[in-house]
C-alpha positions, 0 to 999 in steps of 0.5 A: 499500500503506498504511503502519502505524506500530506503537508498541511492540516488546513482545509486543502490538506485535510480534504485532500487525506481523506480524498486519498484514504477513499482510494485506498493510500495509508495517509501521514498528515504533517502540520506544525500546530497542535490541531487540524485547521488552526491558521488560515482555514480557523476563521474566514468569512465562512462563504461556500461561495461560487458567487464569489468565483471572479478573479482579481485579475482586473485593472480595476484591482490595480487602480483601486490598489493604487488609489487606497495605498495610503488608507490604513482602513482601505479595503485593499491595502499594499503596503509599498515596502520593497520585497522583491517577492512581492513585485514579482508576484504583481507582474505575474498577476498583470500579466494574467489579466488576460485570462480574467474571463476565463479563469472566472468561468473555470473557477465557477465550474470548480466550486459548483462541482465542489459542493457535492463533494463536501455535502456529501464528506459531511453527510457520510462522517456526520460532521456539524459544521453550522451550515446555513443554506439560505444562499448569498446576497451580493448587495450594490450601493451604485449603479456603476458597481451594479452595472460591472456586476452584471458583466461579471454576472454574465461569467458566472453564469457561464460557469453554469451558475443560478444567479439572478439580479434583484431590485432594492426592495427585493434585497430587504425582502431576501434578507429583512434585518438589513439597513441602508439604501442600495441600488440592488443586488444579486441573489444566489440561493444555492450558494451557503455557509458553513464554520471551515474550523469545526468542518476541518477538526470534524474531518480529520478525526474522520480521518484518524478513524480511516486510518490516517496518521496526524503529526501535530507540532511537527516542523518539517525542515528537510524532504530528500528523495532517495529510494523513497521521500524521506522527511526530516521533521522536529517536534514542538515544545508542546509534545513534550520532546526535551530534544530538538533533534529531527525524526524521520518519516518515509513515504512514496509520494508527497503532497504540499497542501501548506497554504502560504508556506508552500513556495518554501516547500516546493523550493525544497522539492525543487518546483517554483510555486509563487505563492503570495500570503494575502492578508484577510481579517474577521471579527467573529460577534457574539450574539450573547442577547435576544434582540442581537440574535434576531437582529442579525441576518441568516443570508449570507452576505457580500458587500462590494463596496466594503469588500466585506462577506458575513456568515451567521454560524448558528444563533449566537455567532456572527461573522463579518470577514474581509480586506486584502493587505499584502504586507508578507507574512506578516500576521499581526491583528491591526485595530486600524484593519478590524475597526472597518468591520466593526462599523461596518457591522454596526452601521448595517445592524445597528440592533445587534450588540458589537460588545463582544467582538473576537479579531482574527487575520489569516493569510491567503495563499494566492497564485498570481492568476488566481487559481489553485496549483494542483497536480504534479511537481517536477519530479515523480512524487511531488504533488500540489493542492495550494494557492486557492487564496480567498476560495479554499473553503469553497474550492478544496473538495473539488481539488482534493479528488482531482490532486487524488486522481493525478496521484492514482494515474502516477502511482497506481490505484491501492484498491477500489474506492472505499464504499 
């Protein structure tokens, strides 16, 4: 039975492990955190959103980035400090503007395909992740932004998405708790939301029950290819390890699902995977009183002007997320970046008490073309499932199947698909 190591226990790593277990492989997942889903898969916006499949490779994105460069609270913030990686990534980003339409359509198709895989996994493994299937409502404050959204909508519909324009009155009828004067919106009833951390953590346990091994609090120091792959790793202080000596594990193949750290591991394996960490923020508003619970929306929202998304995580939590910050591997939670999320919540949902708000920041692993890197590396036995950007939660269940099939094609199937 071929033994495969998956580096990374976020949503892409754990769904990849599950897809490999279904195909009969022996799987070991390695992660530097103590539990699954503790980095970018911890507190994102919660949307499973084919309706947010538009890639960012558009001239308007660059113009907004330049315009907002000196605004510390800007939805898109670029740190102008010199960085070879950042500016090389941006140059590749610009070169992919010509593929804007093609990549948006393809991402839509991938997102739709991912739904069925993810819903099927949750049902089979009985994973409770606060799943809410009330659709996603995009709101627009003015006619120009709505007109641009009409063009985007044609691409999403080409990709197979059922998404329709709605009037300002219909916006309020779809989500009555909303306050504001909107021009109109778009509603996607087939989209949904859920708690990515609860899903990832629950699926990791399901993988363990199916026979996977998890090495947590483990830092991969090097990977060498001999007869097999030899992965040298060290355990952190939380493991109880008294020395820092390397431990070794031998495997037949390696799948890199390491988010923003994938670039580092790819270089170790002889590949170039140009992932850049784009920081996003979220707040989790705890709805501690009945009035707040009634005043918070159940329909998931996307405000295109503010670049903010929301999700309702059960009766007691409301997640508000957004912003994009190009600032390297910086994970600092800045008050001036969190404050706009709180202010937006107070403006659109004034009866929601924001007395207890938990802020968070995570690094979205983005490729310059905004498409995930899925498939083979340069050398035999090396594979990638990474670079999903702002759509890791949305796409991972499909890309996990894709990389698993790629591995079957190279290594051969171990056993028939599990029932």
